[in-house]
N, C-alpha and C positions, 0 to 999 in steps of 0.2 A: 503494499501501500503505501511506503515510503517511498519507494524509487516510482511510483505513479504522479505522485507530488515532482517529484524535484525536475521527472523528465515534461509536465505541465509549465510549471515556472521558469524552465530554459525556456521550451516550442514560445510561453509567452512576451517573456523579456528579446529573443531572436525576433516576433513581428513587432515587437512595439520600439524597437531598437532600429527595423531596416524605414521605420516609416518615414515620412517629408511631409514638407508643410506646402501645404500647393499644388498644382501641379506642376510636371518637370518635363521633358522632351530629350530624349535621348540625342546624341546627332547623328548615329545609325537613318533613326526616324527624319532628322529635321533637315539637315541638308543635302536633298538632291533639292531636280524638281522631275515632272512626268512632261517629255513631251508628247505630242498626237503627228505624225504627218502626213497629210493629205495633198493630193493635187487638185486641180481645181475643183473636175466632178467629184470630188470627194471621196476617190478610191483612198485605199489606204497605203503611203509608202511605208510601211516597220511590217506587214504584211508579204513572208515569206513564198509567199504561193502566188504572188505578182511577178510579175514579169520587171524590172527596173527596179525593184525595190530596193530601202536600206540598206545592207548586209550586212550585222557584225562585223564578218568577216571585213569589211572596204571602211570601217567606223576607226577613228582615231581622235585618245581625247588630249587636251594641251592644258596643264596649267603655267599660267602667266603668274610671275613673279618681280619686279621691279625690271620689267618691260624685256625678260627671256623666259620663250617658251621652251617647257621640257613634256616630252611623250609619257602621262603617264601609266604605269606599268610595274605591279607587284602581282607576280607569282605566282604567292599563296594566299589571296583575298577569292574570295567566291567571281567576286569582277573586279578582275584583274586591270583592268581598262576602264575603272570609273563607274561604268554601265553593265543594264543588263536590260536584257527588250522582254516583254511579256502581254500577255495579250488578257488585255479586262475581257471577263467576258463577258459580262452586266453589260458593257456599253458598246460591246462589238466591234474591239478599236485595238490596236496595238501600242502600246506607250513603249520610248526610251525613258530610261528611269536614269536621269545624273548625278554621275553622288562630286557637290563642291567642297575643292579642300581649299580653294584662293579664291579672289575677288572676282579673277577673269579667267576663264575657260575658254580653248576653243576646244571647236567639234567640229570633226573634217568626214561628212558624211559620207562622200566621195572624194576623188579625183579633181573636182571641181567646182566643187560644194564645200566651203571652211564660212560656218556660224559664230557668234560670240554670244558667253552665257554670260551676264555681269552681276553680282549680287551683294546688295550688305547683308552682315552676320554680325551677333556679339555673341560674348563667351558668357554661358552661364551654369554652373554648378558643374563646373569645369565641361561641357562641351558646347561647340558650338552649336548656334540656335540661325536657322536661315529668316530672316528678317523680308527683306524682297526678292523679286530678282528681274531682269531683264535677258528678253531676247532681241540680238540685233541692236539693241539701244532703244526698242521701240515697243515690244509687246511688255506689260508687265504685269506679274504678280506679287499676289502680296497675304498673306492671315495663314489661316490653316494648310490647306493643302496646295500645294505649288505645282500648277498644272498649263500646257502652255497647247494647243493644238495651232499647227504652224502648216500654212499653205506653200508647197512649192511646185 
């Protein structure tokens, strides 16, 4: 019986010790934008079944720091090039989730198209939180879900 009380006390203190005041965002959840690419007819340009889609093999991401661009490659990461392409079944559309590490990111979609994503962020509780993002300096998103639909 005494053992059960001790275990219960340890569990309660463990739970209380992990509580945080207010909502918190993690860097993984916050520092990204989701981008849908459509052509002028509304066709999904990330759909791998479509001819001339933006292939993950041809996309490259560069972080720009102090005017110097460096290609992103982390071989041990789940997204080694700081992006993943996924299908949102409820919206029936593919998205490119771009993870942001710097204020300026170059997104090379193919040999002829390079776009720029810029952002403002702040550090909170040891995590970087995305405040606002721009796509090619024009399209802007802010608030909770950071998403763009780009017509190419």
